[in-house]
C-alpha positions as MATLAB code, in Angstrom:
seq = 'XXXXXXXXXXXXXXXXXXXXXXXXXXXXXXXXXXXXXXXXXXXXXXXXXXXXXXXXXXXXXXXXXXXXXXXXXXXXXXXXXXXXXXXXXXXXXXXXXXXXXXXXXXXXXXXXXXXXXXXXXXXXXXXXXXXXXXXXXXXXXXXXXXXXXXXXXXXXXXXXXXXXXXXXXXXXXXXXXXXXXXXXXXXXXXXXXXXXXXXXXXXXXXXXXXXXXXXXXXXXXXXXXXXXXXXXXXXXXXXXXXXXXXXXXXXXXXXXXXXXXXXXXXXXXXXXXXXXXXXXXXXXXXXXXXXXXXXXXXXXXXXXXXXXXXXXXXXXXXXXXXXXXXXXXXXXXXXXXXXXXXXXXXXXXXXXXXXXXXXXXXXXXXXXXXXXXXXXXXXXXXXXXXXXXXXXXXXXXXXXXXXXXXXXXXXXXXXXXXXXXXXXXXXXXXXXXXXXXXXXXXXXXXXXXXXXXXXXXXXXXXXXXXXXXXXXXXXXXXXXXXXXXXXXXXXXXXXXXXXXXXXXXXXXXXXX';
ca = [
       0.000    0.000    0.000;
       2.722    2.387    0.866;
       4.705    1.894   -2.355;
       1.661    2.721   -4.485;
       1.211    6.002   -2.668;
       4.837    6.933   -3.256;
       4.551    6.174   -6.948;
       1.379    8.188   -7.229;
       2.977   11.115   -5.437;
       6.049   10.901   -7.651;
       3.873   10.859  -10.746;
       2.017   13.987   -9.674;
       5.244   15.849   -9.150;
       6.474   14.874  -12.579;
       3.225   15.934  -14.185;
       3.346   19.298  -12.426;
       6.919   19.929  -13.603;
       5.985   18.908  -17.119;
       3.070   21.300  -17.054;
       5.352   24.119  -15.887;
       7.845   23.376  -18.633;
       5.107   23.384  -21.223;
       3.884   26.733  -19.975;
       7.443   28.105  -20.135;
       7.848   26.779  -23.657;
       4.596   28.407  -24.671;
       5.765   31.727  -23.176;
       9.065   31.531  -25.018;
       7.324   30.846  -28.304;
       5.031   33.800  -27.776;
       8.037   36.007  -26.944;
       9.844   34.872  -30.067;
       6.821   35.663  -32.148;
       6.611   39.143  -30.661;
      10.348   39.665  -31.209;
      10.051   38.610  -34.832;
       7.180   40.973  -35.257;
       9.125   43.863  -33.698;
      12.159   43.028  -35.841;
      10.094   43.088  -38.956;
       8.577   46.409  -37.953;
      12.037   47.892  -37.245;
      13.419   46.635  -40.537;
      10.485   48.172  -42.287;
      11.000   51.501  -40.535;
      14.754   51.536  -41.268;
      14.161   50.666  -44.872;
      11.720   53.498  -45.149;
      14.172   55.882  -43.412;
      16.995   54.821  -45.708;
      14.831   55.398  -48.711;
      13.903   58.842  -47.516;
      17.580   59.717  -46.740;
      18.593   58.704  -50.231;
      15.882   60.891  -51.662;
      17.018   63.793  -49.407;
      20.664   63.319  -50.359;
      19.790   63.269  -54.024;
      17.958   66.522  -53.512;
      20.630   68.285  -51.356;
      23.849   67.362  -53.215;
      23.089   69.577  -56.230;
      22.165   72.435  -53.907;
      25.403   71.949  -51.935;
      27.490   71.948  -55.085;
      25.763   75.048  -56.286;
      26.338   76.719  -52.912;
      30.065   75.900  -53.030;
      30.273   77.403  -56.471;
      28.559   80.544  -55.267;
      30.902   80.768  -52.277;
      33.961   80.509  -54.515;
      32.525   83.175  -56.735;
      31.942   85.374  -53.693;
      35.517   84.886  -52.507;
      36.829   85.720  -55.956;
      34.718   88.835  -56.034;
      36.021   89.863  -52.593;
      39.616   89.261  -53.636;
      39.086   91.185  -56.822;
      37.557   94.090  -54.946;
      40.437   94.024  -52.448;
      42.990   94.058  -55.265;
      41.126   96.865  -56.961;
      41.060   98.839  -53.721;
      44.787   98.195  -53.288;
      45.562   99.296  -56.840;
      43.275  102.302  -56.602;
      45.010  103.289  -53.348;
      48.274  103.746  -55.284;
      46.524  106.304  -57.465;
      45.515  108.219  -54.325;
      48.963  108.087  -52.646;
      50.217  111.273  -54.276;
      47.126  113.217  -53.252;
      47.087  111.854  -49.696;
      50.777  112.428  -48.971;
      51.512  115.583  -50.940;
      50.690  117.985  -48.101;
      52.770  116.058  -45.549;
      55.747  115.930  -47.921;
      55.528  119.646  -48.639;
      55.296  120.520  -44.926;
      58.457  118.539  -44.173;
      59.402  116.091  -41.402;
      60.049  118.629  -38.664;
      58.172  117.627  -35.517;
      56.517  114.544  -37.052;
      59.270  112.320  -38.333;
      57.450  108.985  -37.945;
      54.388  110.219  -39.836;
      56.650  111.609  -42.538;
      58.568  108.341  -42.896;
      55.259  106.464  -43.084;
      54.188  108.674  -46.005;
      57.546  108.150  -47.692;
      57.065  104.375  -47.342;
      53.661  104.626  -49.069;
      55.161  106.671  -51.883;
      57.990  104.185  -52.299;
      55.537  101.281  -52.623;
      53.536  103.257  -55.197;
      56.710  103.892  -57.211;
      57.536  100.179  -57.168;
      53.975   99.257  -58.230;
      53.850  101.621  -61.188;
      57.349  100.641  -62.309;
      56.378   96.959  -62.331;
      52.823   97.201  -63.669;
      52.265  100.497  -65.439;
      55.535  102.252  -66.269;
      53.785  104.606  -68.706;
      51.366  105.928  -66.103;
      51.581  109.680  -65.393;
      51.153  108.793  -61.725;
      54.615  107.221  -61.780;
      56.275  110.554  -62.494;
      54.189  112.216  -59.827;
      55.066  109.776  -57.046;
      58.703  109.723  -58.168;
      58.809  113.481  -57.848;
      57.296  113.289  -54.357;
      59.786  110.596  -53.334;
      62.765  112.685  -54.453;
      61.355  115.722  -52.700;
      60.844  113.688  -49.539;
      64.418  112.419  -49.686;
      65.719  115.972  -50.093;
      63.614  117.069  -47.131;
      65.086  114.285  -44.994;
      68.590  115.346  -46.053;
      67.761  118.922  -45.096;
      66.213  117.824  -41.790;
      69.334  115.794  -40.981;
      71.485  118.857  -41.604;
      69.156  121.197  -39.692;
      68.950  118.946  -36.633;
      72.728  118.622  -36.501;
      73.362  122.328  -37.030;
      70.665  123.448  -34.602;
      71.611  121.149  -31.739;
      75.371  120.678  -32.206;
      77.225  123.070  -29.948;
      80.853  123.321  -28.854;
      81.608  121.597  -25.576;
      82.009  124.270  -22.865;
      85.600  124.596  -21.599;
      84.558  123.792  -18.028;
      83.054  120.471  -19.141;
      86.221  119.690  -21.081;
      88.345  120.390  -18.007;
      86.055  118.166  -15.970;
      86.321  115.450  -18.613;
      90.116  115.393  -18.667;
      90.258  115.490  -14.862;
      92.011  118.751  -14.023;
      90.733  118.906  -10.447;
      91.511  116.692   -7.457;
      87.828  116.167   -6.715;
      87.111  115.269  -10.314;
      89.895  112.685  -10.347;
      88.076  110.714   -7.664;
      84.886  110.571   -9.676;
      83.938  108.352  -12.578;
      84.780  109.622  -16.025;
      81.953  111.761  -17.354;
      80.105  111.149  -20.590;
      79.409  114.079  -22.889;
      75.936  114.510  -24.310;
      76.577  116.162  -27.655;
      72.913  115.968  -28.709;
      69.630  115.694  -26.757;
      68.408  112.103  -26.639;
      65.235  112.752  -28.658;
      67.125  114.638  -31.359;
      69.790  111.926  -31.481;
      67.142  109.248  -32.046;
      65.619  111.294  -34.894;
      69.045  111.713  -36.509;
      69.724  107.978  -36.203;
      66.315  107.189  -37.711;
      66.918  109.525  -40.667;
      70.423  108.171  -41.285;
      69.125  104.592  -41.280;
      66.451  105.495  -43.823;
      68.904  107.362  -46.062;
      71.254  104.376  -46.060;
      68.568  101.742  -46.633;
      66.178  103.501  -49.007;
      67.641  106.839  -50.007;
      70.860  105.303  -51.337;
      72.516  108.586  -50.475;
      75.847  109.057  -48.714;
      75.909  112.859  -48.832;
      74.567  112.999  -45.290;
      77.829  111.450  -44.046;
      79.777  114.357  -45.533;
      77.336  116.766  -43.886;
      77.771  114.984  -40.561;
      81.546  115.092  -40.918;
      81.586  118.829  -41.709;
      79.283  119.846  -38.858;
      80.826  117.668  -36.155;
      84.353  118.541  -37.315;
      83.502  122.222  -36.986;
      82.130  121.703  -33.466;
      85.204  119.713  -32.431;
      87.464  122.487  -33.687;
      85.343  125.148  -31.966;
      85.481  123.185  -28.698;
      89.291  123.167  -28.768;
      89.413  126.850  -29.722;
      86.944  127.632  -26.939;
      89.245  125.912  -24.450;
      92.168  128.024  -25.669;
      90.109  131.194  -25.381;
      89.048  130.157  -21.877;
      92.699  129.948  -20.812;
      93.505  133.303  -22.393;
      90.643  135.108  -20.679;
      90.856  133.479  -17.264;
      94.598  133.140  -16.738;
      96.353  135.119  -14.058;
      99.287  137.378  -14.775;
     101.631  134.470  -14.004;
     100.153  132.480  -16.826;
      98.479  129.807  -14.658;
      95.246  128.655  -16.302;
      92.148  129.270  -14.247;
      88.838  127.437  -14.323;
      85.693  128.699  -12.550;
      84.678  125.075  -12.075;
      87.647  124.353   -9.820;
      88.222  127.568   -7.904;
      91.000  127.542   -5.320;
      91.534  123.800   -5.740;
      93.549  123.564   -8.934;
      96.635  121.437   -9.033;
      99.782  122.726  -10.646;
      99.601  122.523  -14.389;
     101.995  120.150  -16.156;
     104.626  122.886  -16.483;
     104.039  124.470  -13.078;
     106.229  122.440  -10.756;
     107.811  123.467   -7.464;
     111.098  124.133   -9.258;
     111.092  127.752  -10.391;
     112.337  129.191  -13.627;
     115.838  130.699  -13.646;
     114.454  134.196  -14.055;
     112.549  133.871  -10.761;
     115.472  132.918   -8.464;
     116.858  135.656   -6.181;
     120.080  135.666   -4.236;
     120.700  137.297   -0.839;
     121.411  140.664   -2.436;
     118.009  140.851   -4.111;
     119.234  140.489   -7.692;
     118.088  137.787  -10.115;
     120.550  135.144  -11.134;
     118.771  135.043  -14.458;
     119.209  138.738  -15.229;
     122.321  138.082  -17.236;
     120.603  135.304  -19.127;
     117.619  137.559  -19.792;
     119.816  140.376  -21.016;
     121.835  138.022  -23.162;
     118.929  136.217  -24.784;
     116.334  138.970  -24.768;
     113.749  137.157  -22.609;
     111.541  138.873  -20.047;
     109.290  137.684  -17.285;
     106.236  138.576  -19.325;
     107.423  136.459  -22.206;
     108.055  133.515  -19.888;
     104.565  133.805  -18.456;
     103.069  133.927  -21.935;
     105.173  130.924  -22.921;
     104.006  129.033  -19.826;
     100.402  129.769  -20.732;
     100.915  128.645  -24.325;
     102.554  125.393  -23.220;
      99.886  124.685  -20.600;
      97.143  125.459  -23.089;
      98.679  123.204  -25.717;
      99.044  120.318  -23.263;
      95.433  120.651  -22.161;
      94.306  120.876  -25.788;
      96.085  117.599  -26.580;
      94.294  115.846  -23.704;
      91.021  117.514  -24.640;
      91.387  116.373  -28.247;
      91.822  112.747  -27.161;
      88.735  112.855  -24.919;
      86.589  114.722  -27.436;
      87.689  112.440  -30.281;
      86.734  109.401  -28.199;
      83.350  110.960  -27.532;
      82.835  111.833  -31.212;
      83.630  108.265  -32.235;
      81.049  106.884  -29.815;
      78.497  109.333  -31.206;
      78.968  108.364  -34.850;
      78.726  104.611  -34.166;
      74.911  104.791  -34.192;
      74.637  107.350  -36.993;
      77.176  106.321  -39.637;
      77.061  102.866  -41.332;
      79.676  100.486  -39.986;
      81.745  100.253  -43.173;
      82.007  104.070  -43.350;
      82.729  104.787  -39.673;
      86.536  104.770  -39.755;
      86.746  106.883  -42.905;
      84.206  109.406  -41.601;
      85.965  109.623  -38.239;
      89.293  110.154  -39.995;
      87.861  113.076  -41.956;
      86.034  114.441  -38.906;
      89.131  114.841  -36.723;
      91.462  115.866  -39.554;
      91.089  119.656  -39.308;
      91.440  119.806  -35.519;
      94.321  117.343  -35.507;
      96.107  119.287  -38.246;
      95.694  122.504  -36.254;
      97.145  120.879  -33.128;
     100.049  119.376  -35.049;
     100.681  122.736  -36.752;
     100.634  124.468  -33.386;
     103.103  121.900  -32.071;
     105.325  122.442  -35.099;
     105.188  126.191  -34.466;
     106.307  125.592  -30.877;
     109.156  123.442  -32.189;
     110.053  126.183  -34.682;
     110.049  128.769  -31.888;
     112.298  126.466  -29.847;
     114.670  126.156  -32.789;
     114.806  129.943  -33.121;
     115.411  130.296  -29.376;
     118.151  127.694  -29.632;
     119.776  129.588  -32.474;
     119.840  132.643  -30.148;
     121.280  130.428  -27.365;
     118.100  131.081  -25.356;
     118.210  127.607  -23.827;
     115.705  128.429  -21.084;
     112.986  128.956  -23.692;
     113.925  125.660  -25.329;
     112.968  123.897  -22.091;
     109.327  124.576  -22.983;
     109.311  121.603  -25.357;
     110.172  119.121  -22.590;
     106.770  119.178  -20.794;
     105.096  118.911  -24.193;
     107.231  115.927  -25.148;
     106.582  114.245  -21.809;
     102.838  114.762  -22.146;
     102.741  113.591  -25.764;
     104.530  110.375  -24.853;
     102.170  109.760  -21.934;
      99.179  110.445  -24.163;
     100.425  108.455  -27.163;
      98.852  105.076  -26.150;
      95.419  106.710  -25.880;
      96.120  108.675  -29.047;
      96.946  105.479  -30.938;
      93.828  103.786  -29.603;
      91.620  106.672  -30.726;
      93.203  106.743  -34.190;
      92.968  102.983  -34.653;
      91.558  102.267  -38.093;
      92.327  105.709  -39.531;
      94.672  106.326  -42.455;
      98.397  105.763  -41.956;
      99.075  109.444  -42.638;
      96.777  110.361  -39.739;
      98.367  107.857  -37.365;
     101.875  109.093  -38.170;
     101.242  112.760  -37.369;
     101.814  112.472  -33.627;
     104.916  110.222  -33.906;
     106.358  112.643  -36.456;
     105.778  115.562  -34.080;
     107.375  113.630  -31.206;
     110.387  112.853  -33.401;
     110.688  116.516  -34.373;
     110.569  117.597  -30.714;
     113.149  114.992  -29.726;
     115.471  116.107  -32.510;
     115.082  119.759  -31.510;
     115.626  118.989  -27.822;
     118.695  116.887  -28.517;
     120.097  119.652  -30.713;
     119.446  122.168  -27.917;
     121.336  120.029  -25.393;
     124.164  119.691  -27.890;
     124.295  123.442  -28.436;
     124.109  124.042  -24.680;
     127.150  121.831  -24.190;
     128.969  123.606  -27.001;
     128.076  127.039  -25.601;
     129.519  126.088  -22.212;
     132.562  124.516  -23.784;
     133.283  127.457  -26.065;
     132.276  130.326  -23.751;
     135.248  132.752  -23.580;
     134.505  133.583  -19.920;
     135.040  129.964  -18.926;
     138.771  130.519  -18.447;
     138.117  132.975  -15.614;
     137.866  130.764  -12.546;
     136.500  133.598  -10.402;
     133.936  136.254  -11.212;
     134.977  139.886  -10.932;
     132.813  140.587   -7.888;
     133.843  137.385   -6.083;
     130.414  135.772   -6.255;
     129.216  132.795   -8.278;
     130.588  132.782  -11.778;
     127.891  133.878  -14.227;
     128.516  130.902  -16.504;
     128.302  128.538  -13.531;
     125.084  130.145  -12.295;
     123.439  129.972  -15.692;
     124.494  126.355  -16.186;
     123.266  125.309  -12.737;
     119.919  127.025  -13.168;
     119.435  125.468  -16.602;
     120.287  122.001  -15.327;
     118.049  122.441  -12.292;
     115.113  122.934  -14.607;
     116.299  120.139  -16.871;
     116.337  117.725  -13.906;
     112.567  118.060  -13.703;
     112.451  116.323  -17.083;
     115.427  114.001  -16.613;
     113.486  110.905  -17.720;
     112.176  112.720  -20.781;
     115.620  114.063  -21.603;
     117.165  110.626  -21.077;
     114.693  109.013  -23.456;
     115.286  111.845  -25.908;
     119.048  111.315  -25.835;
     118.574  107.560  -26.144;
     116.411  108.058  -29.220;
     119.170  110.176  -30.739;
     121.876  107.566  -30.160;
     122.364  107.726  -26.356;
     124.476  110.880  -26.623;
     124.176  114.422  -27.870;
     126.962  114.740  -30.408;
     128.781  118.077  -30.341;
     131.689  119.460  -32.224;
     134.229  117.011  -30.848;
     132.565  116.476  -27.441;
     129.439  115.362  -25.595;
     127.627  115.908  -22.310;
     128.301  113.179  -19.799;
     125.252  112.601  -17.556;
     126.136  109.887  -15.022;
     123.485  107.917  -13.165;
     122.980  109.004   -9.543;
     121.639  107.289   -6.419;
     118.079  108.163   -5.479;
     119.341  109.754   -2.237;
     121.091  112.539   -4.161;
     119.411  115.915   -3.981;
     118.794  117.888   -7.202;
     121.373  120.585   -6.421;
     124.095  117.980   -5.812;
     123.138  116.319   -9.080;
     123.676  119.656  -10.791;
     127.083  119.984   -9.108;
     128.078  116.479  -10.116;
     126.971  116.849  -13.728;
     128.736  120.172  -14.167;
     131.933  118.992  -12.460;
     132.018  115.956  -14.729;
     131.658  118.071  -17.838;
     133.258  121.391  -16.963;
     136.273  120.948  -14.625;
     137.280  124.572  -14.983;
     134.158  125.628  -13.032;
     135.067  123.811   -9.794;
     136.511  126.834   -7.961;
     133.407  128.876   -8.688;
     131.108  126.052   -7.606;
     132.844  125.869   -4.243;
     131.958  129.494   -3.532;
     128.352  128.870   -4.670;
];
């Protein structure tokens, strides 16, 4: 009984599961049918959409192509109109710029250069595209007039604003005062900054577009004139403001001036007095015709010349720095050479005149006056390295002017020392070992005083003698100048030199 119940129960379970599976199968079939139906509907919709898109594309493509064609046509029209406007603008350039060109560039340089640029482009256009156009001649005429106006403006700006450097500024620049020596080296402003920039702008345009080098000659003439006037102004300053002793005076350095290069503690022979109140140099003055006034004037001339040499070096350096921005690089050295030529020639001529005066004084046996060339020679040799640096790149003839002057001075100085030795050697009074009044022999006094002044320039004189062959050749004799210990005093050096060369003077020297 029990087994039958189990079988019946098992059968019912199986039937229930089968029924559930059948229901699930039925549901799946229904779902598949619905899915197929939806798929068919979607395919139908997509097919319809595709068909419509194809129809739309077939309708739009011709319109799109036509639109592209119209756009290209529009762009071509715009380009054509732009080109026409550009070409037409060249025909209006002359009218638009004529007033500005006629008025000139003064006060509106950038606007003027902008108008010149427009005119230049118009000239290039007509030359390339319509060389027979009457407008070409018109714009060419305006361009040439504009170039002439720029040339004139360059000249006017330089002439109006270039001024000689005041003497006080020159003295400050070369460091004539103790306070100034402790300061940094000053920089000269030859032209106001705004004016300088305008001049540079004009020069650049003239080089690049004007193809004109005349402005460099104008620059050279104007700046050369100002350089020369600056040096002359310094000379005039010394003449007007010098004291009766010939010491240059500068209002910028009142009461603080150092001794000038020729004003050393050692006095000139004509200014030495003995215990009886008479000048040792009186006899020399009477013999050679010199006076105190002449010596003072000579001192002033020598001091002025020395300062002018230093001033020339400083001003030339400043001028070279100025032209670096204005003159094209490949013309700078040549322009600078021409610029400094007049002033340099004047200084060299003045130096040659001093040498000539020294030669004349030497021919009169006025050896004291000949000493004036020694401070000049010393200063020229000290200045020569700077001089050579400033003249670097100039013509050989320009570079050789200072060495030639130095050589001339050395030759003159050596000849003076030779003649001095000969005058002592051949003086008829030399045989008298004692002067008539029992004081220092006149020849001894004159020789000592001359050598005292010469000792101030012993290095210069030594180099001078070395350059002439280490001796001053005389008529059968020479001056023997032995080396001395540093402890020797100047007067004892004078004694020693004279005793070595002139033994007959020893008795007189003992009394002195």
